[in-house]
Each structure stands twice: as C-alpha cells, then as structure tokens.
N, C-alpha and C positions, 0 to 999 in steps of 0.2 A: 503493498501499499503507502503510496506517494502521495505527498499535500501539496499542492501546487498554489502559490500567488500571484493573483492576475491584477495589473494597477495600482501593486503599492507604489509609488511613486516616488515617494519624500523618503530626501538622505536618511533620516533616522530609519526607517521604514527597511530602504535596500540592508542599511547595516545589521537591524536583526534578522532578517532573514540569512544572510550568508553567516552570522554568528550559528543561526539553527541550523542551516545547512552543514556545518561542519560535523555534526553527531550526530544528524535524521536525515531522514531520506524528503529534505525537503526543497523545493526550486521556484524558480521565478519563471512563473509562464508569459515567455516574450512574443507579443504580434512580430512575426516579420517584416522586413521591411518592402518585399513584393505583396504583400497581405492590404498590408497600409498602403501602399499604391492604387493597386487594387480598389479599395475601400474608397479613397479619396476619387478616385475616378466615376465610378459610381454614382456615389454621393454629387457629383456636379452635373451630369448626367440627368439626374433626377432632378436640379434644381431648374433646369432648361429644360425638359421634357414629364410631363404629368404620368410616370411609369412608378410602378412598386415595385423595386426589384430588390429577390431578396438576395442576400447577402450569408443564407445559412450554409450552403456549399462553401466560403468561402471557413466560417469559421469551422466547419467538419475538416477542413483542410489544415486549418493550423492544429488542430488536436488530435489529427492523423500524426502530425507529424512529431508529436510528442508520445505514440503510441499510446495514449488515453484508454483505461481500461476501468469495469463497474467499481472498482477495488479506491482507485482513487480520489483526492478531496481535492475541492476549487474552493481558494477563500480571498472572495473581494468585501473592496470597502464604498461604503454610499458613493464616495466624492469620483470613484471610475467608474462604476457599473453601468453609465448609459454613455461612455464615450468612445468614438473610434468605433471599433472592428469590436472592443468586448460584449456586447449583447448578445450579437452572433457566438461568439465563441460561449461565454453561457450556456445560453438555449442548448447550445449541442454537445456541452460536455457530456460524457455520459456516466460521470461517478457521481456523490454528494456534493451539492453546491452549497456553502457556507457563505452568509452575506454578516459582516461586522459593522456595526455603525458606531461611529466615533466620533460623529457632530451631531447635531440638534436636525433630526425633519421632521416632517409634518405627516398625518394620517392617509393622504393618498397614494405619498408616495410608500408607506408600508405595505400597504394594500396591492400594488402594484408589484412590489418584491416578493410577496407572497407566492406569489404565481410563478415566480420563478427559482426561488430558493430552498431547499429542503429544511432549514435553519437557520431565523435571522437572530440577531445577539446585538445587544447594545450597553455600554458602560453607564449609562445615565439610568439610576432606578425609577426615575420619573414616565421617562420615556415606555420603559418595560410595562410599566404600570398601567399607562393610555393606550398605550397600541398593541399590549398584550404576548409581546416577545421576551425572550430570553435572557438575561441579565448574566452576563459575561464581567468578571473583574477585570478593570482600568489594566492595562499591561505596559510596562518598561521595556525600551528598547535592549537593555542589557540586563545581564545574569546579574546578582547582586559583588558576586568575585570580579565582574570586569567594570562594575561601577568604583568599587573599593580602589582598583589598580587605578583607574583613571583620575581620581579624585586624589590622586597624589602628584599631579601634572599641574597643580596651581602655583602662581606665578608670582612673585614675592608679594605676600598680601601689605597692602596699606594701612596706618596705623587707624586712619577714621574707620566706621564699618562702612562696606561696600553695597548698596541697594540695586539690584538688577531687574528692570523689568522690561521684554521684547512682544508686542503683539499689533495686531493693526487697530486701527483709531477704533471703526465701528460704535461710533458716536461717545465712545466713554473718554474721550481726550479731556475734558474740562475737571474729572474726577481725576486721572490718571494724574494730571498737572498738580493739581491741588494736594496730590499726596505728597509727590516729589519735593514739591516747595513745603512742605511739612515736615517731611523726613531732612530734607539740606539744614531747616534749620535747629534739626535734634543734632548737625553735625555728620551728618552722613554724609557718603561719597555717593553722588545719586549717576547709576547708568541707565537710565529711562533711554527707550527708543518707539517712538510712535511712529508705525508706517501707515502713511497716508492710506486713505482709499474716499471713495466719494462724501463721507460723515465728516471729513476733515476741514470744516470752516468753523469758525479762525483755527489757523494755524499756531501751533507752539513752540518753543526752542525744542523741544524735546522731539518734533516730527522730522521723520528721515526719507526719503523717495528710495533708499536703497537696502536692499532685504539683504541677513545675516545668513551667509553658508551656515548649514545643523553644525560645522565642524567647529566657526567662529562662536555658535549661540552656544554652544557645549563651554568652550573654555568659559565665557563668560560667567556662565553659571556655575563652574568651577571655582573661580575667581571670587564672585560672590559671599559674601557673609548673609545675606536676605535676599530672598526672592519675592517677588511682588504678582498678584493673580486678582485680576479684576475678571471674573466671571460673566458671561452673554448672559442677559438676562431668561430665566426659564432652564438655566445650565444649573445640573445639582449633583451629577456624578465626580467621579474622583479623576482628574486631571493628569495631565502626565506633566505639570509644575509644580503640583502636590509631589508626583511624585521625584521628582529630580529632588527634592527638600528631604526625603526621607534616603534614598539611596545615595544621596552626596552630602547629604549629612550638613543640611542648612535650614535656617527658619524662614518660617513662609508667611508673609501679610496678605489675607487674601477676603474677597468678599464670599466666597462659598461657606454657607453654614453647613454645610454637609460635612467639612472634615471632620465637626465635635464626633461624626459618627463613626468613624473610621479607626480602627482598631488600635493602630498607632498612634494615634494623638495625647497631646500632650501639650498644655498653656505654654510650657517654656519652649515648645517648637514653634506652636500655629497660634496666629493671633486672627482672631475673626474680627474683620476690618467694617465698622459702620458711619462711624464717623472721629475725626480727628480727635482722642485723646490723650493728649501729649506728658502727660504723667504716666499714662498704661504704659504706652509704645514705649516710655525712656526705660521702665522697669522690664517689660521683654525683650528690649534688644539687648540690655546689661546682664540678663541673666543665665547662667550656664543652661545648655539645653540639658536635657534627661536622652540618653542611650536608646535609639531605636534597635531592637532584636533582626542582626540580618537576617536569620534563619524563617520570621515569620514574613519576608517583605519576599519571600521564593513564591508566593503565592501571587503576586504581580511579575512574575520573571514570562520570558517567553516562554518557556519549555513549561508550563503550565499551563498558556495555554493551548499551546500545542497540542498536551496531552488532554487535553478537554474536547476539542474540535478531534482528534482522531475518535474519541470515544462513539461517533457518529457512524462510523464505518458501520457498512452494509442496513442504515438506516437508508429508505428510499422516498420517506413523506413524513417530516419530522411535524410540521404545522397543523 
C-alpha cells in the first residue's frame, strides 16, 4: 500500500512529505508536463468553442503512469483540489481518497467534496461539528526530534525580547499594528511583517509586498522569543503557529481562545489576547516557561497523521 500526496505545493508541505518518504512508502503525485500542456490546450479550446471536453482519460493516464491500485491512498488538500488537472486525477484514482481541510471552507464546498472523497478531515473542531466531517489533529511538518535539532540553529539572541508576526493582512492590520506598538512600549524587539492584500488600506510601516520563503520564516521563528498569532474570525482549530510555539519552545500571544483547551496549554507559555493589559503581558513576558512533554507532542507529528490515514486502507465508502 502506497500513499500519494497530490497538490501539496507549500514548501513546508514538501518538507513534510520528503521526511515521511525517508521511512515510509509515501510519494508526491506530480502531474507530468505533457499532461499539463494538454489540459491547458483543452481549457483554451473550451473558452473559444462551447464544448464540454472531458479530461478523465488524461487523469487515468497520469494514474496509470504510477501504476495506481485499489490498495493505494490519495491525500489532497482543499486549496488545490479544483486546480488544473487535479479533479480528473482524483476522480479516476482507483484507491481510497482522503481530503484534509486545513483552512476555513463553507457547506457547499464540503457537500461537493463528499461526492468525490471517501473521507474528509478538518483540524477545526467547529467545522467538523457544523459539516459532520471527521476531526484530525493539526500536524506539524517536522518530528519532535527534527524540530529540536532545528531549534539549535538560533542566531545570537538580542538582549531585548524578540516578537515575531508574519501573515496576510485580511483586515487585521489595525489590530496587529496596535499590538506591535504596545509590545514595543514594553521594550520588545518587533519583527512584524504584514503581507499586503486587497484589504490593506491604509498601509502601516509593517506592510510588505514580499513574502518570506518557508526557510526564512522558519529562521525568524527560531530566532524569536515570542510568536504572535491573530486568527481569522470563526477559526477555532489548533494552528501551525501554535505548534511552532510548542515544538520550538517559544511563548505565544494569540487571539485563539481555544488554545486553553489544548493539553499542553500553560499560562506561562500562552497568552490569550483580548485587549492590551500592560501589567499582565509584562508578567507573561518575564515569567519562565513551563517545559512541554516532548513525547506528548508526537500526536502532532507527520507520522501520526500518516498512521491515521493508513487505517482507511480497504474502505470504499466512509462518509
């Protein structure tokens, strides 16, 4: 039984898959260049001529190139499931098909995906409750051992506490800027980057057009003392930023109240931000952090996610 990941484009996702492939029968399902060219040609023709040209045969050809069998498992994510030739590859995949939702989606999307996938997971408990899908613990790209090794690569720390935020604006700039100013007033070293988007009016001094590579982002996380997380409205699941704080031994200031329900929550490590309380945040920044049980973090490692998905082997209709 093999596990194929389709459409996992982000650098941290690629690192995770490569890590799993070192010990497990795990593969990236790449769409060959010739198949992409044929698909683009068909789409161009469809824009000019009102014809419904199926690309199922092309999806079958891609799967045949990997000798896909009914014992194999395909793992997709919500961001790429409708892109390019992916729908045809997914629909013609002979094995078990799994969708991992790692962002906020709506009910029509889930209803559409139910017709395609054997199992749908989300890391967000509220989404699982609303849409009747299965919960899967948020997973980190690295094992606990790999994260510990990476954390030793911290550059020379500054005397001031370094606070790091990176994320798209999404209408949060005012709150992020205020938090940066408040932390700066406490003597913190501010490393904030708000990536511009359509909501970026007005601009702040923290806005940027450039996006850090994952390796650059990772180094900023490792070099920081405190990570900042401002959640999207409606998001309640455990995020990668929270796991970064846990795996890399950082403090976290977050707007996600659900962090209090996490088994490794401790007020010395996690501060739930509602409004700026200078004395409370000063105490939080100055207090020593309670150690986290590294063994307990293994439930968020890629191997645990892979084990859960492999349990689906032989299932043909799980929803």
